[in-house]
N, C-alpha and C positions, 0 to 999 in steps of 0.2 A: 536577615535577608533571605528571600524566599529562593530556592532551588530545586531543580528537577533533575532526572535521569533521563534515559532514552524515550520514556512514554510519557513522564510527567504526571502530577496530581491528579487524581479522578475529579477534576472541577471543571465547570465549563466558562472560559473567558471569551469565547467567539462562537457566533452561529454555525449552525451545522452547515456543510457545502451545499447540500442541495436537499429538497422536501417536495416528495411527490413529483419528480421531472421537472419542477420549476424552479431556476436559480432564487437562491437568497444569500448571493454571495455579499459581503460587507460593502458600504458603501464607498470605501476606497477604490475598489474593482471598478473598473469604467471601460467602456468602448473605445479602444485606442485608435487614434487616426493621425495620419502625417500633418498634424497642425503645428500651432506655436508651442504648446505645451509638450508634444513629443519632441519638438527641437530641444527644448530645454533639458529634457531628461535624458536625450540621447548625447547630449553634450557633455552632460554632467557625467554619465557612465565612460565617454572617451577619456576624460581626464582624471577621473576618481582614482586609479591605481597609484598615478604619480607621487602622491605623498609617501606611498609605505614604499617606493624605491629608494626613496632617499639616504638611508644609512648606508645601504649597497652602493649606491651611486657616490656617497662621500668617500666610503673606503677606498674606492678604485680611484677615485680621484685624488685622493691622498698619496697613494702609491705610482700616478701616472699611468694607470692601467685602464682608465675609463674608455678611452676609444676602443681598444682592444677588447674590453666585456662586452660592448654594445655591437661592434660592428668588426668581429674578427674574420681573418683571411682563412682560417682553419680551425678544427676542434683537434684535441688530444685524442686519440682512439685507444683511450685506456679509462676504464672504469671508475677508477680510484679518484683520478683528477677531475673526470667528469661530475662526479658524486660532490667531490669537495666544491667545484666551482657551483654548481647548482645548488648544493645544501647551503652554502654560504648565503645565497639569494634568499632561499627559503627560511633561514634562520633569521635574517635580518629583517625581512618583511613580515613574517608572521609573528616574530618577538614584538616590534613595534604594534603591529595589529593588536595582539594580544592585550598589551599595555594600554592601548586606548579604549578597547573593549572594557577591560575591566574599571581603568581609570575614570571613564565617563560617569560611572555609577557613583563617584565621591560627588557628583555636582547636583543639583535640583534640576537644572535644564537638561544636563546628559541623560538622568533617569527618565525624564518626562519624553524625551527623543527617542527612547528605545521602543521598537514597536510591540514587543513583548516584555513587560516589565521584568518576569523571571529571568533567571540565569541557569543554565545546565549545572549539574553538579561536577564536582573536580575529578571524579573517576570518568565520568561520561567525556569529559572534555579530552581528559589523558589518553584514552582510548582514540578519540579522532584525532589527536595529534600524532599517535603512533602509525594511525592509517596514513595521515598526511604524508608523513615521513616516508612511509614506504612507497607512496607515488613518487616521490623524488627519486628513489632509487630505480624505479621503473624510468622514469625519465632519462636518468643517467645512462642506462642500458639502450635506450632508443638513441641517444646522442652518439654512443660509440658506434652504433651501427651505420647512423648517418655520415660519421666522420670518417669511417673504413670505406664508405662508399666513395667519398669524396677526396680520397687520399690522393696526394700529387696536386693539389691547388697551390697554386702560387700566388705570392703578392704578399703585400702588409696591411695591417688592418688602417683603416682610413674612413672618415666620414664620406658618405656617397654626396655627388653633387646635389644641390637642392632639390630638382624637379626628380631624381631617383629616388631621393630619401623621403619625398613627398608621396610618390607613387607606391614606394616599399611600406611606409607607414598606413597608406589606404588599403593596401593589400593585408596586411597584418590584422586590421581592425573587423575588415569584412569576411575575409576568409577563417579566422580564428572564430568568428561569432556564428558564422553560418555554420561551420563544422560542428559546434558545439550543439546548435539549435537541431540540426540534422541527426547526429547520433543520440543527443538526448531525446528526442522525440521517438528514435528507435528503441531506445531502453525502457520508454514507458509502454511498449507493449506489453501485455499481460506475462509471456513467459519470459521476457528478459527482464520484466520489473521484479518477478519474483526470484528469480535467478540470480540476479546481480544488481540492481538498481535500487532495491529495498534498504541495503546497506546505507549507500547515502541518505536515504529518506528518513532513516533513525533520526537524522538531525532536523527536526520539526521545530524548534525553537532554536536557531542556528548561532553558532560561536565562530571567529576567525577560521578555526581548523576543520569547520564542516566543508569548506570550499573543494578539499582534496580528499576528505574522508571518503573512501570509495573501495569497493571490491577490485582487488588487482586486474581483473578483467577488464573493469570499467577504467583505470588508468590506463591500461593499453589503448583503448578506444579514443580515450580523450586526448592523450600525448599523440594520437597518430596525426593530429593536425601539423606536425613537423613534416609529414611526409608530402608535403605541396611539391608536386611535381615542376621541375624547371627554376624554382626558386632559388637565387644566391643564397650563399650560407648565412650572410648577415642579415637577411629576411627570415630564413630559418631560425636563427638564433634570436631575432626579435619576437618571433612567434613563441619560442620556447619562454623566454621572459615573461611575456605577457600571459601564458598560459598558467604561469606558477603564480604570477602576483595578481591577475584579474580577478580571481575569485574572492579575493578578500573582502571588496566593498560590499557585493554581493550577499555575503554571509557574516556582515558586523550587526544586522540588525537594528540600525541606528538610522534616523532620519537626518539630514535629507537624501543620505546615500540610499542606493539601490533598493526600491521598494518591489519593483517588478519580479525580480526573484526571490524576495523574502514571501512574498504573495505565492509563488509557486510550491515553496516548502511548506506552508500551511493549508493550501488547498489543492496540491498536486499535479492534476491532468490539464492545466493552462500554463502559458507563459514559459515555455520550452528554450526560449533564448536566453542569452546573458543580457543583453540589450532589448528592447523592444522591438526592434526593427524587424526582424524576420517573423514575430509573431504578428504584427500590424499587417504585413505583406501578405502571409499565408492563413490569417483567419485563426490563428489559434491564441490570441489575447483572451485575457477572462472577461467575461461579459458583465456588465453592470450589474448591480442589485436590482431584482424585480423583472428582468429583461426574460421575455418568453423565450425559450430555446428551441431550434431547429432539431429535428431527428438525430442528426449527427452530433448536436452539441448534449443533447439529454444522454445520448451513450456516451461521450466522452464523460459527462457527470456521474454517470453510474461507475464507470471504471475508476473515477479519482475516489469514490467512495470505497471501493474495493482495496485500492492502493493506500489510502489511509488507514482501513482497517488491519492490513498487514504490518504497518510501521507505530501505529499508536493505539493499537487495540480498540479501534472504532470510537475512543474517547476525543473530546476537545482537549486542546492545551491546557 
């Protein structure tokens, strides 16, 4: 079984990102638009996290605490309690994801579905898992701060009425995705990429733990999505759950799950969103192969080469 570390073997399995200022991106890259194919991909993005929530949801359902876990009236302002609650979500969802990631390779269809047929080495994956777990500690500390600010909230855990639940779910999906797009694009500015974000991009052939394998300062920025002003706690709680679990499909590296973000990890300076939505609307979706580039896109391509060199030594995976 082929195995790679942070930078991988010095052999090419993909074409260079750019050459002489012209795009030579793979054929899978396309100029995205709000068409039927976008609707299918966006719909898949919306639901792809739910299978990885099943062990956590089943455990809470068996204990009769699922409603409280999803729609709490309050959070404990206690770090150990928040770490246990959020750590349980992380352990169950990422444990399942890792089993899927490794188990799929036992089948020919699974191996064929992997975007990059190689797998990272065990030591590399262990380092990513440790950084991912560190992010959960950062999240628990932020949850304590939110709980302390909301101290004195009254009421009991309850499922919100249908219209409020639908509105809250829409807020979670749109806000978490936009927050990630905006902060992620910020982290791709040269200074912040070198200082902070290159830690995450050492995962150029991703595994399930890559999604939260970040510099601690990036964890703070990433989980600051919890600080949405005016949001009721149950919405903040759903944002928290989504921010933990949503990176999994984007970092499994298997079709038909998220190709959009996988392409970002191999090509760097396009596709900043978790979904395609904000990249389509704001013009940062990766161009199709052979497309001529504007001056701005050529500058983005040049910076992509610089970022790639920082993380993988300038070599293709």
